[in-house]
PyMOL CGO cylinders between C-alpha atoms (Angstrom):
from pymol import cmd
from pymol.cgo import CYLINDER

trace = [
    CYLINDER, 101.08, 94.54, 70.09, 99.38, 95.06, 73.46, 0.3, 1, 1, 1, 1, 1, 1,
    CYLINDER, 99.38, 95.06, 73.46, 95.67, 94.28, 73.55, 0.3, 1, 1, 1, 1, 1, 1,
    CYLINDER, 95.67, 94.28, 73.55, 93.18, 96.68, 75.09, 0.3, 1, 1, 1, 1, 1, 1,
    CYLINDER, 93.18, 96.68, 75.09, 89.91, 95.08, 76.14, 0.3, 1, 1, 1, 1, 1, 1,
    CYLINDER, 89.91, 95.08, 76.14, 87.01, 97.52, 75.76, 0.3, 1, 1, 1, 1, 1, 1,
    CYLINDER, 87.01, 97.52, 75.76, 84.41, 96.29, 78.23, 0.3, 1, 1, 1, 1, 1, 1,
    CYLINDER, 84.41, 96.29, 78.23, 81.26, 97.23, 76.34, 0.3, 1, 1, 1, 1, 1, 1,
    CYLINDER, 81.26, 97.23, 76.34, 78.82, 95.69, 73.89, 0.3, 1, 1, 1, 1, 1, 1,
    CYLINDER, 78.82, 95.69, 73.89, 77.81, 99.13, 72.58, 0.3, 1, 1, 1, 1, 1, 1,
    CYLINDER, 77.81, 99.13, 72.58, 78.99, 99.25, 68.95, 0.3, 1, 1, 1, 1, 1, 1,
    CYLINDER, 78.99, 99.25, 68.95, 78.69, 103.05, 68.87, 0.3, 1, 1, 1, 1, 1, 1,
    CYLINDER, 78.69, 103.05, 68.87, 81.13, 103.34, 71.78, 0.3, 1, 1, 1, 1, 1, 1,
    CYLINDER, 81.13, 103.34, 71.78, 83.51, 100.85, 70.19, 0.3, 1, 1, 1, 1, 1, 1,
    CYLINDER, 83.51, 100.85, 70.19, 83.72, 102.82, 66.95, 0.3, 1, 1, 1, 1, 1, 1,
    CYLINDER, 83.72, 102.82, 66.95, 84.24, 106.05, 68.87, 0.3, 1, 1, 1, 1, 1, 1,
    CYLINDER, 84.24, 106.05, 68.87, 87.04, 104.62, 70.99, 0.3, 1, 1, 1, 1, 1, 1,
    CYLINDER, 87.04, 104.62, 70.99, 88.66, 102.89, 68.00, 0.3, 1, 1, 1, 1, 1, 1,
    CYLINDER, 88.66, 102.89, 68.00, 88.93, 106.23, 66.18, 0.3, 1, 1, 1, 1, 1, 1,
    CYLINDER, 88.93, 106.23, 66.18, 90.35, 108.07, 69.22, 0.3, 1, 1, 1, 1, 1, 1,
    CYLINDER, 90.35, 108.07, 69.22, 92.91, 105.39, 70.13, 0.3, 1, 1, 1, 1, 1, 1,
    CYLINDER, 92.91, 105.39, 70.13, 93.93, 104.62, 66.51, 0.3, 1, 1, 1, 1, 1, 1,
    CYLINDER, 93.93, 104.62, 66.51, 97.37, 106.36, 66.79, 0.3, 1, 1, 1, 1, 1, 1,
    CYLINDER, 97.37, 106.36, 66.79, 98.37, 104.20, 69.77, 0.3, 1, 1, 1, 1, 1, 1,
    CYLINDER, 98.37, 104.20, 69.77, 100.17, 100.88, 69.39, 0.3, 1, 1, 1, 1, 1, 1,
    CYLINDER, 100.17, 100.88, 69.39, 97.24, 98.95, 70.81, 0.3, 1, 1, 1, 1, 1, 1,
    CYLINDER, 97.24, 98.95, 70.81, 95.01, 96.21, 69.44, 0.3, 1, 1, 1, 1, 1, 1,
    CYLINDER, 95.01, 96.21, 69.44, 91.45, 96.84, 70.57, 0.3, 1, 1, 1, 1, 1, 1,
    CYLINDER, 91.45, 96.84, 70.57, 89.29, 93.83, 71.37, 0.3, 1, 1, 1, 1, 1, 1,
    CYLINDER, 89.29, 93.83, 71.37, 85.81, 93.28, 72.75, 0.3, 1, 1, 1, 1, 1, 1,
    CYLINDER, 85.81, 93.28, 72.75, 84.33, 90.99, 75.38, 0.3, 1, 1, 1, 1, 1, 1,
    CYLINDER, 84.33, 90.99, 75.38, 83.03, 88.74, 72.58, 0.3, 1, 1, 1, 1, 1, 1,
    CYLINDER, 83.03, 88.74, 72.58, 86.53, 88.59, 71.06, 0.3, 1, 1, 1, 1, 1, 1,
    CYLINDER, 86.53, 88.59, 71.06, 87.94, 87.09, 74.26, 0.3, 1, 1, 1, 1, 1, 1,
    CYLINDER, 87.94, 87.09, 74.26, 84.94, 84.85, 74.98, 0.3, 1, 1, 1, 1, 1, 1,
    CYLINDER, 84.94, 84.85, 74.98, 83.59, 86.69, 78.02, 0.3, 1, 1, 1, 1, 1, 1,
    CYLINDER, 83.59, 86.69, 78.02, 79.81, 86.96, 78.36, 0.3, 1, 1, 1, 1, 1, 1,
    CYLINDER, 79.81, 86.96, 78.36, 79.56, 87.74, 82.07, 0.3, 1, 1, 1, 1, 1, 1,
    CYLINDER, 79.56, 87.74, 82.07, 77.93, 90.94, 83.28, 0.3, 1, 1, 1, 1, 1, 1,
    CYLINDER, 77.93, 90.94, 83.28, 79.22, 92.91, 86.24, 0.3, 1, 1, 1, 1, 1, 1,
    CYLINDER, 79.22, 92.91, 86.24, 76.68, 94.16, 88.77, 0.3, 1, 1, 1, 1, 1, 1,
    CYLINDER, 76.68, 94.16, 88.77, 76.99, 97.94, 88.89, 0.3, 1, 1, 1, 1, 1, 1,
    CYLINDER, 76.99, 97.94, 88.89, 76.66, 98.14, 92.66, 0.3, 1, 1, 1, 1, 1, 1,
    CYLINDER, 76.66, 98.14, 92.66, 78.65, 101.35, 93.10, 0.3, 1, 1, 1, 1, 1, 1,
    CYLINDER, 78.65, 101.35, 93.10, 77.12, 104.63, 94.20, 0.3, 1, 1, 1, 1, 1, 1,
    CYLINDER, 77.12, 104.63, 94.20, 79.09, 106.79, 91.74, 0.3, 1, 1, 1, 1, 1, 1,
    CYLINDER, 79.09, 106.79, 91.74, 80.10, 106.65, 88.08, 0.3, 1, 1, 1, 1, 1, 1,
    CYLINDER, 80.10, 106.65, 88.08, 83.71, 106.16, 89.18, 0.3, 1, 1, 1, 1, 1, 1,
    CYLINDER, 83.71, 106.16, 89.18, 82.91, 103.19, 91.40, 0.3, 1, 1, 1, 1, 1, 1,
    CYLINDER, 82.91, 103.19, 91.40, 80.92, 101.45, 88.68, 0.3, 1, 1, 1, 1, 1, 1,
    CYLINDER, 80.92, 101.45, 88.68, 83.57, 102.04, 86.00, 0.3, 1, 1, 1, 1, 1, 1,
    CYLINDER, 83.57, 102.04, 86.00, 86.28, 100.73, 88.31, 0.3, 1, 1, 1, 1, 1, 1,
    CYLINDER, 86.28, 100.73, 88.31, 84.25, 97.65, 89.27, 0.3, 1, 1, 1, 1, 1, 1,
    CYLINDER, 84.25, 97.65, 89.27, 83.85, 96.71, 85.62, 0.3, 1, 1, 1, 1, 1, 1,
    CYLINDER, 83.85, 96.71, 85.62, 87.41, 97.44, 84.50, 0.3, 1, 1, 1, 1, 1, 1,
    CYLINDER, 87.41, 97.44, 84.50, 88.99, 95.51, 87.38, 0.3, 1, 1, 1, 1, 1, 1,
    CYLINDER, 88.99, 95.51, 87.38, 86.64, 92.54, 86.96, 0.3, 1, 1, 1, 1, 1, 1,
    CYLINDER, 86.64, 92.54, 86.96, 87.35, 92.18, 83.26, 0.3, 1, 1, 1, 1, 1, 1,
    CYLINDER, 87.35, 92.18, 83.26, 91.11, 92.75, 83.67, 0.3, 1, 1, 1, 1, 1, 1,
    CYLINDER, 91.11, 92.75, 83.67, 91.24, 89.97, 86.24, 0.3, 1, 1, 1, 1, 1, 1,
    CYLINDER, 91.24, 89.97, 86.24, 89.01, 87.72, 84.16, 0.3, 1, 1, 1, 1, 1, 1,
    CYLINDER, 89.01, 87.72, 84.16, 90.94, 88.25, 80.91, 0.3, 1, 1, 1, 1, 1, 1,
    CYLINDER, 90.94, 88.25, 80.91, 94.47, 89.04, 82.05, 0.3, 1, 1, 1, 1, 1, 1,
    CYLINDER, 94.47, 89.04, 82.05, 94.40, 91.97, 79.63, 0.3, 1, 1, 1, 1, 1, 1,
    CYLINDER, 94.40, 91.97, 79.63, 94.66, 95.74, 79.90, 0.3, 1, 1, 1, 1, 1, 1,
    CYLINDER, 94.66, 95.74, 79.90, 90.98, 96.62, 80.30, 0.3, 1, 1, 1, 1, 1, 1,
    CYLINDER, 90.98, 96.62, 80.30, 88.86, 99.72, 79.96, 0.3, 1, 1, 1, 1, 1, 1,
    CYLINDER, 88.86, 99.72, 79.96, 85.30, 100.33, 81.15, 0.3, 1, 1, 1, 1, 1, 1,
    CYLINDER, 85.30, 100.33, 81.15, 83.16, 103.41, 81.53, 0.3, 1, 1, 1, 1, 1, 1,
    CYLINDER, 83.16, 103.41, 81.53, 80.05, 104.60, 83.29, 0.3, 1, 1, 1, 1, 1, 1,
    CYLINDER, 80.05, 104.60, 83.29, 78.17, 107.72, 82.35, 0.3, 1, 1, 1, 1, 1, 1,
    CYLINDER, 78.17, 107.72, 82.35, 74.93, 109.58, 82.77, 0.3, 1, 1, 1, 1, 1, 1,
    CYLINDER, 74.93, 109.58, 82.77, 73.08, 112.83, 83.27, 0.3, 1, 1, 1, 1, 1, 1,
    CYLINDER, 73.08, 112.83, 83.27, 73.09, 114.91, 86.46, 0.3, 1, 1, 1, 1, 1, 1,
    CYLINDER, 73.09, 114.91, 86.46, 70.51, 117.67, 86.95, 0.3, 1, 1, 1, 1, 1, 1,
    CYLINDER, 70.51, 117.67, 86.95, 71.41, 120.16, 89.67, 0.3, 1, 1, 1, 1, 1, 1,
    CYLINDER, 71.41, 120.16, 89.67, 67.81, 121.10, 90.55, 0.3, 1, 1, 1, 1, 1, 1,
    CYLINDER, 67.81, 121.10, 90.55, 67.01, 117.41, 91.06, 0.3, 1, 1, 1, 1, 1, 1,
    CYLINDER, 67.01, 117.41, 91.06, 69.96, 116.85, 93.42, 0.3, 1, 1, 1, 1, 1, 1,
    CYLINDER, 69.96, 116.85, 93.42, 71.93, 115.02, 90.76, 0.3, 1, 1, 1, 1, 1, 1,
    CYLINDER, 71.93, 115.02, 90.76, 69.15, 112.83, 89.36, 0.3, 1, 1, 1, 1, 1, 1,
    CYLINDER, 69.15, 112.83, 89.36, 69.03, 110.69, 87.30, 0.3, 1, 1, 1, 1, 1, 1,
    CYLINDER, 69.03, 110.69, 87.30, 72.78, 110.17, 87.87, 0.3, 1, 1, 1, 1, 1, 1,
    CYLINDER, 72.78, 110.17, 87.87, 73.95, 106.56, 87.90, 0.3, 1, 1, 1, 1, 1, 1,
    CYLINDER, 73.95, 106.56, 87.90, 70.33, 105.53, 87.28, 0.3, 1, 1, 1, 1, 1, 1,
    CYLINDER, 70.33, 105.53, 87.28, 70.15, 107.42, 83.96, 0.3, 1, 1, 1, 1, 1, 1,
    CYLINDER, 70.15, 107.42, 83.96, 69.42, 104.31, 81.89, 0.3, 1, 1, 1, 1, 1, 1,
    CYLINDER, 69.42, 104.31, 81.89, 66.90, 102.91, 84.38, 0.3, 1, 1, 1, 1, 1, 1,
    CYLINDER, 66.90, 102.91, 84.38, 65.31, 106.22, 85.40, 0.3, 1, 1, 1, 1, 1, 1,
    CYLINDER, 65.31, 106.22, 85.40, 61.79, 105.33, 84.25, 0.3, 1, 1, 1, 1, 1, 1,
    CYLINDER, 61.79, 105.33, 84.25, 62.20, 101.58, 84.80, 0.3, 1, 1, 1, 1, 1, 1,
    CYLINDER, 62.20, 101.58, 84.80, 64.49, 98.90, 83.33, 0.3, 1, 1, 1, 1, 1, 1,
    CYLINDER, 64.49, 98.90, 83.33, 62.47, 98.51, 80.13, 0.3, 1, 1, 1, 1, 1, 1,
    CYLINDER, 62.47, 98.51, 80.13, 61.58, 102.17, 79.52, 0.3, 1, 1, 1, 1, 1, 1,
    CYLINDER, 61.58, 102.17, 79.52, 62.27, 103.82, 76.19, 0.3, 1, 1, 1, 1, 1, 1,
    CYLINDER, 62.27, 103.82, 76.19, 64.33, 106.99, 75.69, 0.3, 1, 1, 1, 1, 1, 1,
    CYLINDER, 64.33, 106.99, 75.69, 61.08, 108.89, 75.12, 0.3, 1, 1, 1, 1, 1, 1,
    CYLINDER, 61.08, 108.89, 75.12, 59.64, 107.63, 78.42, 0.3, 1, 1, 1, 1, 1, 1,
    CYLINDER, 59.64, 107.63, 78.42, 62.79, 108.62, 80.33, 0.3, 1, 1, 1, 1, 1, 1,
    CYLINDER, 62.79, 108.62, 80.33, 62.71, 112.06, 78.75, 0.3, 1, 1, 1, 1, 1, 1,
    CYLINDER, 62.71, 112.06, 78.75, 59.03, 112.47, 79.58, 0.3, 1, 1, 1, 1, 1, 1,
    CYLINDER, 59.03, 112.47, 79.58, 59.63, 111.58, 83.23, 0.3, 1, 1, 1, 1, 1, 1,
    CYLINDER, 59.63, 111.58, 83.23, 62.48, 114.09, 83.43, 0.3, 1, 1, 1, 1, 1, 1,
    CYLINDER, 62.48, 114.09, 83.43, 60.30, 116.83, 81.92, 0.3, 1, 1, 1, 1, 1, 1,
    CYLINDER, 60.30, 116.83, 81.92, 57.49, 116.07, 84.38, 0.3, 1, 1, 1, 1, 1, 1,
    CYLINDER, 57.49, 116.07, 84.38, 59.85, 116.36, 87.34, 0.3, 1, 1, 1, 1, 1, 1,
    CYLINDER, 59.85, 116.36, 87.34, 61.12, 119.71, 86.04, 0.3, 1, 1, 1, 1, 1, 1,
    CYLINDER, 61.12, 119.71, 86.04, 57.81, 121.30, 85.06, 0.3, 1, 1, 1, 1, 1, 1,
    CYLINDER, 57.81, 121.30, 85.06, 57.99, 124.02, 87.71, 0.3, 1, 1, 1, 1, 1, 1,
    CYLINDER, 57.99, 124.02, 87.71, 61.71, 124.75, 87.33, 0.3, 1, 1, 1, 1, 1, 1,
    CYLINDER, 61.71, 124.75, 87.33, 62.53, 127.95, 85.37, 0.3, 1, 1, 1, 1, 1, 1,
    CYLINDER, 62.53, 127.95, 85.37, 65.03, 127.79, 82.50, 0.3, 1, 1, 1, 1, 1, 1,
    CYLINDER, 65.03, 127.79, 82.50, 67.82, 129.58, 84.39, 0.3, 1, 1, 1, 1, 1, 1,
    CYLINDER, 67.82, 129.58, 84.39, 67.66, 126.89, 87.10, 0.3, 1, 1, 1, 1, 1, 1,
    CYLINDER, 67.66, 126.89, 87.10, 67.70, 123.90, 84.74, 0.3, 1, 1, 1, 1, 1, 1,
    CYLINDER, 67.70, 123.90, 84.74, 71.49, 123.46, 84.76, 0.3, 1, 1, 1, 1, 1, 1,
    CYLINDER, 71.49, 123.46, 84.76, 72.76, 119.95, 84.15, 0.3, 1, 1, 1, 1, 1, 1,
    CYLINDER, 72.76, 119.95, 84.15, 75.82, 118.06, 83.02, 0.3, 1, 1, 1, 1, 1, 1,
    CYLINDER, 75.82, 118.06, 83.02, 76.68, 114.83, 81.28, 0.3, 1, 1, 1, 1, 1, 1,
    CYLINDER, 76.68, 114.83, 81.28, 79.42, 112.90, 83.07, 0.3, 1, 1, 1, 1, 1, 1,
    CYLINDER, 79.42, 112.90, 83.07, 81.58, 110.03, 81.82, 0.3, 1, 1, 1, 1, 1, 1,
    CYLINDER, 81.58, 110.03, 81.82, 84.18, 108.25, 83.94, 0.3, 1, 1, 1, 1, 1, 1,
    CYLINDER, 84.18, 108.25, 83.94, 86.60, 105.83, 82.29, 0.3, 1, 1, 1, 1, 1, 1,
    CYLINDER, 86.60, 105.83, 82.29, 88.56, 103.29, 84.31, 0.3, 1, 1, 1, 1, 1, 1,
    CYLINDER, 88.56, 103.29, 84.31, 91.74, 101.77, 82.88, 0.3, 1, 1, 1, 1, 1, 1,
    CYLINDER, 91.74, 101.77, 82.88, 93.02, 98.70, 84.69, 0.3, 1, 1, 1, 1, 1, 1,
    CYLINDER, 93.02, 98.70, 84.69, 96.59, 97.55, 83.99, 0.3, 1, 1, 1, 1, 1, 1,
    CYLINDER, 96.59, 97.55, 83.99, 97.28, 93.80, 83.98, 0.3, 1, 1, 1, 1, 1, 1,
    CYLINDER, 97.28, 93.80, 83.98, 99.22, 94.33, 87.23, 0.3, 1, 1, 1, 1, 1, 1,
    CYLINDER, 99.22, 94.33, 87.23, 96.00, 95.52, 88.90, 0.3, 1, 1, 1, 1, 1, 1,
    CYLINDER, 96.00, 95.52, 88.90, 96.72, 99.27, 88.85, 0.3, 1, 1, 1, 1, 1, 1,
    CYLINDER, 96.72, 99.27, 88.85, 93.64, 101.34, 87.98, 0.3, 1, 1, 1, 1, 1, 1,
    CYLINDER, 93.64, 101.34, 87.98, 93.57, 104.90, 86.65, 0.3, 1, 1, 1, 1, 1, 1,
    CYLINDER, 93.57, 104.90, 86.65, 90.35, 106.92, 86.52, 0.3, 1, 1, 1, 1, 1, 1,
    CYLINDER, 90.35, 106.92, 86.52, 89.65, 109.84, 84.17, 0.3, 1, 1, 1, 1, 1, 1,
    CYLINDER, 89.65, 109.84, 84.17, 86.54, 111.98, 83.77, 0.3, 1, 1, 1, 1, 1, 1,
    CYLINDER, 86.54, 111.98, 83.77, 84.84, 113.97, 81.04, 0.3, 1, 1, 1, 1, 1, 1,
    CYLINDER, 84.84, 113.97, 81.04, 82.10, 116.55, 81.71, 0.3, 1, 1, 1, 1, 1, 1,
    CYLINDER, 82.10, 116.55, 81.71, 79.82, 118.42, 79.32, 0.3, 1, 1, 1, 1, 1, 1,
    CYLINDER, 79.82, 118.42, 79.32, 77.74, 121.22, 80.95, 0.3, 1, 1, 1, 1, 1, 1,
    CYLINDER, 77.74, 121.22, 80.95, 74.35, 122.23, 79.62, 0.3, 1, 1, 1, 1, 1, 1,
    CYLINDER, 74.35, 122.23, 79.62, 70.72, 123.09, 80.36, 0.3, 1, 1, 1, 1, 1, 1,
    CYLINDER, 70.72, 123.09, 80.36, 67.62, 120.91, 80.25, 0.3, 1, 1, 1, 1, 1, 1,
    CYLINDER, 67.62, 120.91, 80.25, 65.18, 122.15, 77.60, 0.3, 1, 1, 1, 1, 1, 1,
    CYLINDER, 65.18, 122.15, 77.60, 61.41, 122.36, 78.19, 0.3, 1, 1, 1, 1, 1, 1,
    CYLINDER, 61.41, 122.36, 78.19, 60.66, 120.10, 75.21, 0.3, 1, 1, 1, 1, 1, 1,
    CYLINDER, 60.66, 120.10, 75.21, 62.67, 117.72, 73.00, 0.3, 1, 1, 1, 1, 1, 1,
    CYLINDER, 62.67, 117.72, 73.00, 64.51, 119.21, 70.01, 0.3, 1, 1, 1, 1, 1, 1,
    CYLINDER, 64.51, 119.21, 70.01, 66.42, 117.41, 67.27, 0.3, 1, 1, 1, 1, 1, 1,
    CYLINDER, 66.42, 117.41, 67.27, 66.51, 113.97, 65.73, 0.3, 1, 1, 1, 1, 1, 1,
    CYLINDER, 66.51, 113.97, 65.73, 70.14, 112.89, 66.16, 0.3, 1, 1, 1, 1, 1, 1,
    CYLINDER, 70.14, 112.89, 66.16, 71.67, 111.08, 69.09, 0.3, 1, 1, 1, 1, 1, 1,
    CYLINDER, 71.67, 111.08, 69.09, 69.91, 109.03, 71.73, 0.3, 1, 1, 1, 1, 1, 1,
    CYLINDER, 69.91, 109.03, 71.73, 68.97, 109.05, 75.41, 0.3, 1, 1, 1, 1, 1, 1,
    CYLINDER, 68.97, 109.05, 75.41, 68.59, 112.54, 76.85, 0.3, 1, 1, 1, 1, 1, 1,
    CYLINDER, 68.59, 112.54, 76.85, 70.23, 114.26, 73.85, 0.3, 1, 1, 1, 1, 1, 1,
    CYLINDER, 70.23, 114.26, 73.85, 66.98, 115.97, 72.63, 0.3, 1, 1, 1, 1, 1, 1,
    CYLINDER, 66.98, 115.97, 72.63, 66.62, 117.71, 76.02, 0.3, 1, 1, 1, 1, 1, 1,
    CYLINDER, 66.62, 117.71, 76.02, 70.27, 118.65, 76.58, 0.3, 1, 1, 1, 1, 1, 1,
    CYLINDER, 70.27, 118.65, 76.58, 70.97, 122.18, 75.35, 0.3, 1, 1, 1, 1, 1, 1,
    CYLINDER, 70.97, 122.18, 75.35, 74.66, 123.10, 74.93, 0.3, 1, 1, 1, 1, 1, 1,
    CYLINDER, 74.66, 123.10, 74.93, 75.13, 126.85, 75.35, 0.3, 1, 1, 1, 1, 1, 1,
    CYLINDER, 75.13, 126.85, 75.35, 78.31, 127.15, 73.26, 0.3, 1, 1, 1, 1, 1, 1,
    CYLINDER, 78.31, 127.15, 73.26, 76.59, 125.40, 70.34, 0.3, 1, 1, 1, 1, 1, 1,
    CYLINDER, 76.59, 125.40, 70.34, 73.16, 127.06, 70.76, 0.3, 1, 1, 1, 1, 1, 1,
    CYLINDER, 73.16, 127.06, 70.76, 71.64, 123.64, 70.05, 0.3, 1, 1, 1, 1, 1, 1,
    CYLINDER, 71.64, 123.64, 70.05, 70.61, 120.48, 71.82, 0.3, 1, 1, 1, 1, 1, 1,
    CYLINDER, 70.61, 120.48, 71.82, 72.90, 117.49, 71.37, 0.3, 1, 1, 1, 1, 1, 1,
    CYLINDER, 72.90, 117.49, 71.37, 70.20, 115.93, 69.19, 0.3, 1, 1, 1, 1, 1, 1,
    CYLINDER, 70.20, 115.93, 69.19, 70.37, 118.93, 66.84, 0.3, 1, 1, 1, 1, 1, 1,
    CYLINDER, 70.37, 118.93, 66.84, 74.13, 118.59, 66.32, 0.3, 1, 1, 1, 1, 1, 1,
    CYLINDER, 74.13, 118.59, 66.32, 75.61, 116.45, 63.52, 0.3, 1, 1, 1, 1, 1, 1,
    CYLINDER, 75.61, 116.45, 63.52, 76.96, 113.20, 65.02, 0.3, 1, 1, 1, 1, 1, 1,
    CYLINDER, 76.96, 113.20, 65.02, 80.58, 114.13, 64.25, 0.3, 1, 1, 1, 1, 1, 1,
    CYLINDER, 80.58, 114.13, 64.25, 80.23, 117.41, 66.15, 0.3, 1, 1, 1, 1, 1, 1,
    CYLINDER, 80.23, 117.41, 66.15, 78.53, 115.77, 69.12, 0.3, 1, 1, 1, 1, 1, 1,
    CYLINDER, 78.53, 115.77, 69.12, 81.25, 113.11, 69.25, 0.3, 1, 1, 1, 1, 1, 1,
    CYLINDER, 81.25, 113.11, 69.25, 83.93, 115.81, 69.24, 0.3, 1, 1, 1, 1, 1, 1,
    CYLINDER, 83.93, 115.81, 69.24, 82.57, 117.67, 72.28, 0.3, 1, 1, 1, 1, 1, 1,
    CYLINDER, 82.57, 117.67, 72.28, 80.75, 114.98, 74.27, 0.3, 1, 1, 1, 1, 1, 1,
    CYLINDER, 80.75, 114.98, 74.27, 81.53, 113.95, 77.83, 0.3, 1, 1, 1, 1, 1, 1,
    CYLINDER, 81.53, 113.95, 77.83, 82.66, 110.57, 76.48, 0.3, 1, 1, 1, 1, 1, 1,
    CYLINDER, 82.66, 110.57, 76.48, 85.01, 112.17, 73.96, 0.3, 1, 1, 1, 1, 1, 1,
    CYLINDER, 85.01, 112.17, 73.96, 86.53, 114.31, 76.73, 0.3, 1, 1, 1, 1, 1, 1,
    CYLINDER, 86.53, 114.31, 76.73, 87.03, 111.31, 79.00, 0.3, 1, 1, 1, 1, 1, 1,
    CYLINDER, 87.03, 111.31, 79.00, 88.48, 109.28, 76.12, 0.3, 1, 1, 1, 1, 1, 1,
    CYLINDER, 88.48, 109.28, 76.12, 90.97, 112.05, 75.36, 0.3, 1, 1, 1, 1, 1, 1,
    CYLINDER, 90.97, 112.05, 75.36, 92.14, 111.87, 78.98, 0.3, 1, 1, 1, 1, 1, 1,
    CYLINDER, 92.14, 111.87, 78.98, 92.31, 108.06, 78.77, 0.3, 1, 1, 1, 1, 1, 1,
    CYLINDER, 92.31, 108.06, 78.77, 94.44, 108.43, 75.65, 0.3, 1, 1, 1, 1, 1, 1,
    CYLINDER, 94.44, 108.43, 75.65, 96.99, 110.39, 77.68, 0.3, 1, 1, 1, 1, 1, 1,
    CYLINDER, 96.99, 110.39, 77.68, 97.14, 107.65, 80.35, 0.3, 1, 1, 1, 1, 1, 1,
    CYLINDER, 97.14, 107.65, 80.35, 97.59, 104.92, 77.73, 0.3, 1, 1, 1, 1, 1, 1,
    CYLINDER, 97.59, 104.92, 77.73, 100.25, 106.92, 75.91, 0.3, 1, 1, 1, 1, 1, 1,
    CYLINDER, 100.25, 106.92, 75.91, 102.13, 107.44, 79.19, 0.3, 1, 1, 1, 1, 1, 1,
    CYLINDER, 102.13, 107.44, 79.19, 102.03, 103.72, 79.97, 0.3, 1, 1, 1, 1, 1, 1,
    CYLINDER, 102.03, 103.72, 79.97, 103.27, 102.86, 76.47, 0.3, 1, 1, 1, 1, 1, 1,
    CYLINDER, 103.27, 102.86, 76.47, 106.02, 105.50, 76.56, 0.3, 1, 1, 1, 1, 1, 1,
    CYLINDER, 106.02, 105.50, 76.56, 107.26, 104.25, 79.92, 0.3, 1, 1, 1, 1, 1, 1,
    CYLINDER, 107.26, 104.25, 79.92, 107.22, 100.57, 78.83, 0.3, 1, 1, 1, 1, 1, 1,
    CYLINDER, 107.22, 100.57, 78.83, 104.46, 99.70, 81.26, 0.3, 1, 1, 1, 1, 1, 1,
    CYLINDER, 104.46, 99.70, 81.26, 102.54, 97.89, 78.50, 0.3, 1, 1, 1, 1, 1, 1,
]
cmd.load_cgo(trace, "trace")
């Protein structure tokens, strides 16, 4: 069975991907499983560039089909901030609460109708032959004026999803995982992997 290296140490992501890719004839493995403990500098200027950097590095390092992602929040009124800096928005050691507080401060004067935002996830799949495919998942929403909800993490308490009439942090985890930007990107990645398997490229 073909191995798929998931280039993340995030256990939440691993469980999510394992569930989505379960029907495929793939054996999922982690960086720890293959003895890789090297980090890749995310020097790209876009989610796509960073995802591709990681997937291609780990594919070359391991010789395996490799998958990596990069994701974050883009706020239109802030010209796309925090973007690729979502995790480090308030500094490398900041908490989720501190990042959320900084975002709220920057948006204090912005009315609700102008607080449009989106979560973006780009997944890069790198074939052992060096070919890379990129897929993207997007979840549109609005930035709330105060945190709401206790589920999730990161910017979830501030991210209001119109179709759900709730913030991501107010949704049950299974519902969030069904509609999230990562779930949408993973569904697209599933199609790429299935195509490669069907056409004997793996």
